[in-house]
C-alpha positions in Angstrom: -8.8 12.9 23.8 -5.6 10.9 24.0 -3.9 9.7 20.9 -4.1 6.1 22.2 -7.9 6.5 22.7 -8.3 7.9 19.2 -6.2 5.1 17.6 -8.2 2.5 19.6 -11.5 3.9 18.3 -10.1 4.0 14.8 -9.0 0.3 15.1 -12.5 -0.6 16.2 -14.0 1.2 13.1 -11.6 -0.6 10.8 -12.2 -4.0 12.5 -15.9 -3.6 11.5 -15.4 -2.8 7.9 -16.5 -6.2 6.7 -19.9 -5.5 8.3 -20.6 -2.9 5.6 -21.7 -3.7 2.0 -21.9 -1.6 -1.1 -25.2 0.0 0.0 -23.8 0.9 3.5 -20.2 1.8 2.5 -21.1 5.5 3.0 -21.9 4.7 6.6 -18.4 3.4 7.1 -16.9 6.4 5.5 -19.0 8.6 7.8 -17.6 6.8 10.9 -14.1 7.5 9.6 -15.0 11.1 8.8 -16.3 11.6 12.4 -13.0 10.3 13.8 -11.0 12.5 11.4 -13.0 15.5 12.4 -11.3 15.2 15.9 -7.9 15.7 14.4 -6.2 19.1 13.8 -6.9 20.4 10.3 -3.3 20.1 9.2 -2.9 16.5 10.4 -1.7 14.2 7.6 -3.5 11.3 9.3 -6.9 12.7 8.4 -6.6 12.6 4.6 -4.8 9.3 4.9 -7.6 7.6 6.8 -10.3 9.2 4.6 -8.4 8.0 1.5 -8.2 4.5 3.0 -11.9 4.5 3.7 -12.6 5.5 0.1 -10.1 2.9 -1.2 -11.6 0.1 0.9 -15.1 0.9 -0.3 -14.2 0.8 -4.0 -13.4 4.4 -4.8 -9.8 4.5 -5.8 -10.4 7.6 -7.8 -11.5 9.6 -4.7 -8.7 8.1 -2.6 -5.8 9.2 -4.9 -6.0 13.0 -4.1 -6.4 12.3 -0.4 -3.3 10.0 -0.3 -1.4 12.7 -2.2 -2.6 15.4 0.3 -1.5 13.2 3.3 2.0 12.7 1.8 2.2 16.4 1.0 1.3 17.3 4.6 4.3 15.1 5.7 2.8 11.7 6.5 5.7 9.5 7.3 6.8 6.4 9.2 4.6 3.4 9.0 1.4 5.2 7.9 3.5 7.0 5.3 4.7 3.8 3.8 1.2 2.4 3.9 0.0 5.5 2.0 2.6 4.9 -0.7 1.5 1.3 -1.1 -2.2 2.1 -1.1 -1.7 5.2 -3.4 0.3 3.1 -5.9 -2.5 0.5 -5.9 -5.1 3.1 -6.4 -3.1 4.7 -9.2 -3.0 1.3 -10.9 -6.7 0.9 -10.5 -7.4 4.2 -12.2 -5.0 3.5 -15.1 -1.9 5.2 -13.9 0.4 2.3 -13.0 3.6 4.2 -14.1 3.0 6.6 -11.3 2.7 3.7 -8.9 6.0 2.2 -10.1 7.7 5.6 -9.6 6.3 5.9 -6.1 7.1 2.4 -4.9 10.5 1.7 -6.6 12.4 3.8 -4.0 10.6 1.8 -1.2 12.6 -1.3 -2.2 15.6 0.4 -0.6 13.7 1.7 2.4 14.5 0.3 5.9 12.9 -3.2 6.1 9.6 -3.7 8.0 6.5 -5.9 7.8 5.3 -3.9 4.8 8.2 -5.1 2.5 6.1 -7.9 0.9 3.2 -5.5 0.3 5.5 -3.1 -1.4 6.8 -5.8 -3.7 3.3 -7.3 -4.4 1.9 -3.9 -5.3 4.9 -2.9 -7.3 4.6 -6.2 -9.2 0.9 -5.5 -10.0 1.9 -2.0 -11.3 4.7 -3.5 -13.4 2.3 -6.1 -14.8 -0.1 -3.4 -15.8 2.7 -1.9 -17.8 3.5 -5.2 -19.5 6.6 -5.8 -17.4 5.5 -9.2 -16.1 9.0 -10.7 -15.7 10.0 -7.9 -13.4 6.8 -8.2 -11.4 7.2 -12.0 -11.1 10.8 -11.5 -10.0 9.7 -9.2 -7.2 6.9 -11.6 -6.1 9.2 -14.7 -6.1 11.9 -12.7 -4.3 9.3 -11.7 -1.6 8.0 -15.3 -1.4 11.4 -17.1 -1.2 12.2 -16.2 2.5 8.9 -17.7 3.6 9.4 -21.1 2.0 10.4 -24.0 4.3 12.9 -25.1 1.6 14.2 -23.8 -1.7 14.8 -20.3 -0.5 18.2 -19.9 -2.3 16.9 -21.5 -5.5 13.8 -19.3 -5.6 15.8 -16.2 -4.9 18.2 -17.1 -7.7 15.3 -17.8 -10.1 13.8 -14.5 -9.2 17.0 -12.7 -9.9 17.5 -14.5 -13.2 14.1 -13.4 -14.5 15.5 -9.8 -14.8 19.3 -10.4 -14.8 20.1 -13.5 -16.9 23.8 -13.2 -16.4 25.0 -15.9 -14.0 26.6 -14.7 -10.7 30.3 -15.2 -10.5 31.3 -18.0 -8.2 
């Protein structure tokens, strides 16, 4: 089995997730489990993919320990960042948003990639769950601003002013 073949089969499995409903979600998780069974026992990818399958089928509570295991086993790079985002979301879903904030806040300073907006959106939700709505709104506006056809500078300033009301020196 090549890594590329395994990743391709995994991608096919995930592409079909919308074909499962609540009554067949276990079938989807079984497909993922079968793929994970092909990995070495100490691979951090296995618990990550299993966690993702639980998470995507409405079981944040069962996903949390698997995400934590994947990170403990050294999951890094793109999947590692996804694990932190998804774990933070799951922690929020099970009533532990403060842990999500602690996990994602360092990601704001991580090297930039296509997951930056997901980090900010998930962190904003965790902050909101803690009653820190202004901070969350600031993150979301800051993430949205670069995508706007106009008003990028204004929106970025408004986002900053939500949490830092001191005007910037000119």
